[in-house]
C-alpha positions as CSV (number, residue, x, y, z in Angstrom):
1,M,-39.9,1.8,12.0
2,K,-36.5,0.7,10.2
3,N,-38.0,-1.6,7.7
4,F,-41.2,0.4,7.0
5,L,-38.7,3.2,5.6
6,I,-37.6,0.5,3.6
7,L,-41.3,-0.2,2.1
8,I,-41.3,3.6,1.3
9,C,-38.3,3.5,-0.2
10,L,-38.8,0.8,-2.2
11,V,-42.3,2.3,-3.9
12,A,-41.0,5.1,-4.4
13,A,-38.1,3.9,-6.4
14,F,-40.8,1.3,-8.3
15,F,-42.8,4.1,-9.1
16,V,-39.8,6.5,-10.3
17,A,-38.9,3.6,-12.3
18,A,-42.7,3.1,-13.8
19,I,-43.2,6.5,-14.7
20,D,-41.5,8.2,-18.1
21,I,-40.5,11.5,-17.2
22,Y,-40.3,13.9,-20.6
23,V,-40.2,17.8,-21.0
24,D,-40.9,18.7,-24.6
25,T,-40.7,22.9,-26.0
26,D,-41.9,24.7,-28.7
27,L,-40.2,27.8,-29.9
28,E,-42.4,30.3,-32.4
29,T,-42.5,33.2,-34.2
30,T,-45.5,34.9,-36.0
31,Y,-45.9,38.0,-38.0
32,T,-49.7,38.9,-38.2
33,N,-50.5,42.4,-40.0
34,N,-53.7,42.8,-38.0
35,V,-52.9,42.1,-34.1
36,L,-56.5,43.2,-33.5
37,K,-58.8,41.8,-36.0
38,L,-59.9,45.8,-36.6
39,S,-61.7,46.4,-39.5
40,D,-60.7,48.6,-42.1
41,H,-62.7,51.5,-40.6
42,D,-61.1,51.1,-37.2
43,L,-57.7,50.9,-39.3
44,N,-58.1,54.1,-40.8
45,R,-59.6,55.6,-37.7
46,F,-56.1,54.4,-36.0
47,E,-53.9,55.9,-38.9
48,S,-55.8,59.6,-38.3
49,G,-53.9,59.5,-35.1
50,E,-56.9,61.5,-33.9
51,E,-58.5,59.0,-31.0
52,L,-55.4,58.3,-28.8
53,D,-57.9,57.3,-26.2
54,K,-59.6,54.5,-28.3
55,F,-56.1,52.6,-28.9
56,E,-53.3,51.6,-27.3
57,L,-51.5,50.0,-30.5
58,E,-47.8,51.3,-31.3
59,T,-48.9,49.2,-34.4
60,T,-51.0,47.4,-36.4
61,D,-49.1,44.7,-37.3
62,D,-46.6,42.8,-34.4
63,L,-44.6,40.2,-34.8
64,I,-45.6,37.6,-31.7
65,F,-42.6,35.2,-30.0
66,S,-44.4,32.4,-28.1
67,A,-42.5,30.2,-25.8
68,L,-44.2,26.2,-25.2
69,I,-43.3,24.1,-22.3
70,K,-44.9,21.0,-21.9
71,V,-44.1,18.2,-19.2
72,G,-44.9,14.9,-19.5
73,F,-45.5,11.6,-17.6
74,K,-46.1,8.3,-19.2
75,N,-47.0,5.5,-17.4
76,Y,-48.5,1.8,-17.6
77,F,-50.5,1.4,-14.4
78,I,-54.1,0.5,-16.0
79,D,-53.4,-2.8,-17.0
80,G,-50.8,-2.1,-18.9
81,H,-52.2,0.1,-20.9
82,T,-50.3,3.8,-22.1
83,Q,-51.3,6.6,-19.5
84,R,-50.1,10.1,-20.2
85,N,-50.6,13.2,-18.0
86,E,-49.3,16.2,-19.1
87,L,-48.6,19.9,-18.1
88,Y,-48.4,22.9,-20.3
89,F,-47.1,26.5,-20.4
90,K,-47.7,28.9,-22.9
91,Y,-46.7,32.8,-22.8
92,N,-46.7,35.2,-26.0
93,S,-44.6,37.9,-26.2
94,H,-45.3,41.0,-29.0
95,L,-42.9,42.6,-29.9
96,K,-44.4,46.2,-30.5
97,N,-47.6,45.8,-28.3
98,S,-46.6,44.5,-25.1
99,F,-49.9,45.1,-23.8
100,L,-50.7,42.2,-25.6
101,D,-49.1,40.1,-23.7
102,D,-51.1,36.7,-22.9
103,G,-50.7,32.8,-22.4
104,Y,-52.1,29.7,-20.8
105,L,-51.3,27.0,-18.8
106,G,-53.2,23.7,-18.4
107,Y,-53.3,20.0,-17.8
108,K,-54.4,17.0,-20.4
109,F,-54.7,13.4,-19.4
110,T,-54.6,10.7,-21.7
111,Q,-55.7,7.2,-21.2
112,Y,-55.2,4.4,-24.0
113,L,-57.4,1.9,-23.9
114,N,-56.5,-0.9,-26.5
115,R,-55.0,-0.1,-29.1
116,K,-57.8,1.8,-31.4
117,I,-59.7,3.8,-28.9
118,N,-58.4,6.2,-26.4
119,F,-59.9,9.5,-24.5
120,E,-58.5,12.6,-23.4
121,L,-59.7,15.0,-20.6
122,S,-58.2,18.6,-20.0
123,Y,-58.1,21.8,-18.5
124,F,-56.7,25.0,-19.5
125,Y,-56.5,28.5,-17.9
126,Y,-56.0,31.4,-19.7
127,P,-55.5,34.3,-17.0
128,E,-56.4,37.4,-19.4
129,I,-57.6,37.9,-23.2
130,Y,-57.4,41.7,-24.3
131,V,-59.7,42.2,-27.3
132,N,-60.1,46.0,-27.7
133,R,-60.8,49.1,-25.8
134,Y,-64.9,49.7,-26.0
135,S,-67.2,52.4,-23.6
136,S,-69.0,50.6,-20.9
137,E,-72.6,50.5,-20.1
138,L,-71.7,50.1,-16.3
139,D,-69.3,53.4,-16.4
140,N,-70.4,56.8,-15.7
141,L,-67.6,58.4,-17.5
142,N,-67.7,58.5,-21.4
143,I,-64.2,56.9,-21.9
144,Y,-62.7,53.6,-23.7
145,R,-61.9,50.8,-21.3
146,D,-59.8,48.0,-22.2
147,F,-62.1,44.4,-23.3
148,T,-60.4,41.6,-21.4
149,Y,-61.5,38.2,-19.8
150,S,-60.3,35.3,-18.6
151,K,-61.5,32.1,-19.8
152,N,-61.7,28.1,-17.9
153,D,-62.2,25.5,-20.6
154,Y,-62.8,22.1,-20.2
155,N,-62.7,19.2,-22.6
156,A,-63.6,15.8,-23.1
157,E,-62.5,14.2,-26.2
158,V,-62.7,10.2,-27.6
159,N,-60.7,8.8,-30.6
160,W,-61.8,5.7,-32.0
161,K,-59.5,3.8,-35.0
162,A,-63.2,2.3,-36.5
163,H,-61.0,0.8,-39.5
164,S,-57.8,0.9,-40.9
165,L,-59.1,4.0,-43.6
166,L,-60.7,6.2,-40.6
167,E,-60.6,7.3,-37.5
168,L,-63.2,9.1,-35.3
169,T,-63.0,11.7,-33.0
170,Y,-65.9,13.2,-30.5
171,R,-65.0,16.3,-28.4
172,F,-67.2,18.1,-25.5
173,G,-66.2,21.4,-24.7
174,F,-67.4,23.6,-21.5
175,S,-65.8,27.2,-21.5
176,Q,-66.7,30.1,-18.5
177,L,-65.7,33.5,-19.9
178,F,-65.2,35.9,-16.7
179,Y,-64.9,40.1,-18.5
180,N,-63.4,42.2,-17.0
181,K,-65.7,44.6,-14.5
182,Y,-66.7,47.2,-16.9
183,F,-67.9,44.4,-19.1
184,T,-69.8,42.0,-16.4
185,E,-73.0,42.1,-19.3
186,Y,-70.6,39.4,-21.3
187,D,-70.0,37.5,-18.9
188,A,-71.1,33.6,-20.9
189,V,-71.3,29.9,-20.5
190,N,-70.3,27.5,-24.0
191,F,-70.8,24.5,-24.9
192,E,-69.2,22.7,-27.9
193,N,-69.7,19.5,-29.4
194,R,-67.2,18.2,-32.6
195,L,-66.9,15.5,-34.3
196,T,-63.8,15.0,-37.1
197,A,-63.6,12.2,-39.2
198,E,-59.8,11.7,-40.6
199,L,-59.9,9.4,-43.6
200,F,-57.0,7.2,-45.3
201,P,-54.7,7.8,-42.0
202,K,-51.9,5.6,-43.5
203,A,-52.2,6.4,-47.1
204,K,-50.0,9.5,-48.9
205,I,-52.9,11.8,-48.4
206,R,-55.1,12.1,-45.6
207,T,-58.1,14.1,-45.3
208,K,-59.9,15.3,-42.2
209,I,-63.8,16.3,-42.1
210,S,-64.5,18.1,-39.0
211,Y,-67.8,20.0,-37.9
212,R,-68.6,21.9,-34.9
213,Y,-71.3,23.3,-33.2
214,K,-71.0,25.6,-30.4
215,A,-74.0,27.9,-28.1
216,S,-72.8,30.1,-26.2
217,D,-75.1,32.1,-23.5
218,A,-74.3,35.3,-22.1
219,D,-75.2,37.0,-19.2
220,G,-77.3,40.2,-20.5
221,K,-79.4,41.3,-18.3
222,A,-78.0,39.4,-15.1
223,A,-75.3,41.4,-14.8
224,F,-76.7,44.4,-14.4
225,A,-78.2,45.3,-10.5
226,D,-81.2,47.5,-11.9
227,P,-81.7,46.5,-15.7
228,D,-83.9,49.2,-15.8
229,A,-81.4,51.5,-15.4
230,I,-79.8,50.4,-18.3
231,D,-80.8,52.4,-21.8
232,V,-79.5,49.6,-24.0
233,I,-78.2,46.1,-22.2
234,K,-76.1,44.0,-24.4
235,N,-76.5,40.3,-25.3
236,A,-73.4,38.4,-26.6
237,S,-75.3,35.3,-27.0
238,Y,-74.9,33.2,-30.0
239,E,-74.6,29.6,-31.9
240,A,-72.7,28.8,-34.0
241,N,-71.7,26.0,-37.1
242,T,-68.2,25.4,-37.9
243,Y,-67.2,23.1,-40.9
244,S,-63.3,22.4,-41.4
245,V,-61.5,19.9,-44.1
246,S,-57.5,19.6,-44.1
247,C,-55.6,17.4,-46.3
248,S,-52.1,16.3,-45.6
249,V,-48.7,14.8,-47.9
250,P,-46.6,12.9,-45.1
251,R,-44.1,12.7,-48.2
252,L,-45.0,15.8,-50.7
253,F,-41.3,15.2,-51.7
254,S,-37.8,14.8,-50.4
255,I,-34.1,16.6,-50.2
256,G,-31.7,14.3,-49.5
257,K,-33.4,12.4,-46.7
258,R,-35.3,14.9,-45.4
259,R,-38.7,14.4,-46.4
260,F,-40.8,17.4,-46.3
261,Y,-44.4,17.5,-44.6
262,F,-47.4,19.4,-46.1
263,T,-50.7,20.1,-45.1
264,A,-53.6,22.5,-45.6
265,G,-57.1,23.1,-44.4
266,I,-60.1,25.4,-44.6
267,D,-62.7,26.9,-42.0
268,Y,-65.4,27.8,-42.6
269,E,-67.7,29.4,-39.7
270,Q,-70.9,30.8,-39.2
271,R,-72.3,32.7,-36.4
272,Y,-76.0,33.6,-35.6
273,F,-76.5,35.8,-32.9
274,T,-79.9,35.3,-31.0
275,N,-80.3,38.7,-28.9
276,D,-84.3,40.1,-30.6
277,D,-84.0,43.6,-28.6
278,E,-83.8,45.7,-31.0
279,D,-81.7,48.5,-29.4
280,D,-79.0,46.0,-29.1
281,E,-77.6,47.1,-32.1
282,Y,-74.2,45.3,-32.4
283,H,-76.4,41.9,-31.4
284,F,-80.2,42.1,-33.6
285,A,-80.1,40.2,-35.9
286,R,-76.5,39.6,-36.7
287,D,-75.1,37.1,-38.6
288,D,-70.9,36.9,-38.9
289,Y,-69.2,34.6,-41.7
290,T,-65.8,33.6,-40.9
291,F,-63.7,32.0,-43.7
292,S,-59.9,31.0,-42.7
293,A,-57.1,29.1,-44.7
294,D,-54.0,27.7,-43.8
295,A,-51.0,25.7,-45.4
296,S,-47.9,24.5,-44.1
297,L,-44.5,22.8,-44.9
298,S,-42.4,21.3,-41.8
299,F,-39.4,18.8,-42.2
300,K,-36.8,17.3,-39.8
301,L,-34.4,19.5,-38.3
302,I,-32.7,17.0,-36.0
303,N,-33.4,14.2,-34.4
304,K,-37.5,14.5,-33.4
305,I,-36.8,18.3,-33.6
306,N,-39.0,19.7,-36.5
307,L,-39.0,22.8,-38.4
308,K,-42.4,24.0,-39.7
309,L,-43.1,27.2,-41.7
310,S,-46.7,28.4,-41.6
311,G,-49.1,31.0,-43.3
312,K,-52.8,31.5,-42.8
313,F,-55.5,34.0,-43.8
314,Q,-58.7,34.6,-42.6
315,Q,-62.1,37.3,-43.4
316,R,-65.1,38.0,-41.4
317,N,-68.0,39.1,-43.4
318,T,-70.7,40.8,-40.9
319,D,-74.3,40.7,-42.0
320,S,-76.8,43.7,-39.8
321,P,-79.6,45.5,-40.7
322,F,-77.4,48.3,-39.4
323,S,-74.7,49.2,-41.7
324,A,-72.2,51.1,-38.9
325,V,-72.1,47.2,-37.8
326,E,-70.8,45.9,-41.2
327,R,-68.6,48.5,-40.9
328,D,-67.0,47.5,-37.6
329,K,-66.9,44.1,-37.8
330,N,-65.7,43.0,-41.0
331,Y,-62.1,42.4,-41.2
332,D,-59.4,40.4,-43.2
333,L,-55.8,39.7,-41.9
334,Y,-53.0,37.4,-42.7
335,E,-49.9,35.2,-40.7
336,V,-47.4,34.1,-41.6
337,G,-45.2,31.9,-39.0
338,L,-41.8,30.2,-38.1
339,R,-41.8,27.3,-35.1
340,L,-39.6,24.9,-33.8
341,G,-40.5,21.9,-31.7
342,R,-40.5,18.3,-31.2
343,D,-44.0,17.7,-32.7
344,F,-46.9,19.1,-34.9
């Protein structure tokens, strides 16, 4: 028995010695001028103060404080190749609209097969995401309800350094969205495929080009015990194409020994709703076109701690046969942020 305990202790000591444990923390502050992505029409409704049951907002802008903790375990058990297991915990706190506070937890597994190929598997859980307040088809009362959902997000990714001037990444994503009891017709399963090419990854100017295809299949009729008793069954199923381009300059300029890293990018998403029921005005023949542009400037503050200043602009334009839909779904916003952390 004594020898067995000694063996267990030796094995445990080997694993502890063979595993590199690390903890990273990121702190970020972000200002947004349109925290719920409201249209001009809804912004005016809020400012009028006449629909208190529609908006829970204190203000339409807000300051968001975010903290991310990553706990990692690195080892070399598989033929000497690096393996990483990482746990993520993030929380977002809103200064003025505390009901929007949210966060997520997740796990990521990364296995390096050689210097050119590695793959990742990840899972993230978002316990509650607040979108807005709407009336519900499942509610007999003519009042507004919180439109919220939880999400399971699964991803698999393969990275390949195909050439000294080219790196390729393919990601497959699968997610499940579960809405609260007033909006279960929006429950959905999403599938994503994304291909990214990074050009000249070791050069002074690096470029990434990405394409993503996403298909979302919502429950629609399946959410109702008696669909015939429902006047309008909303179905938010859609297909989307997203095109992204970004450029980064690792050494844009230097001040003393500090080198400043600059990056900028644009995204353009085309989202096509697939419901063919004309009674569902908010989804029938509706197309959304969302443009985003962002830029950031960062530098090493001390040791491996970086400081980053970032900005973002986003605008959505909706094309619909119904003018009220275009009025309610068009929006624009801007954000500025300051982040302190280990890796960007």
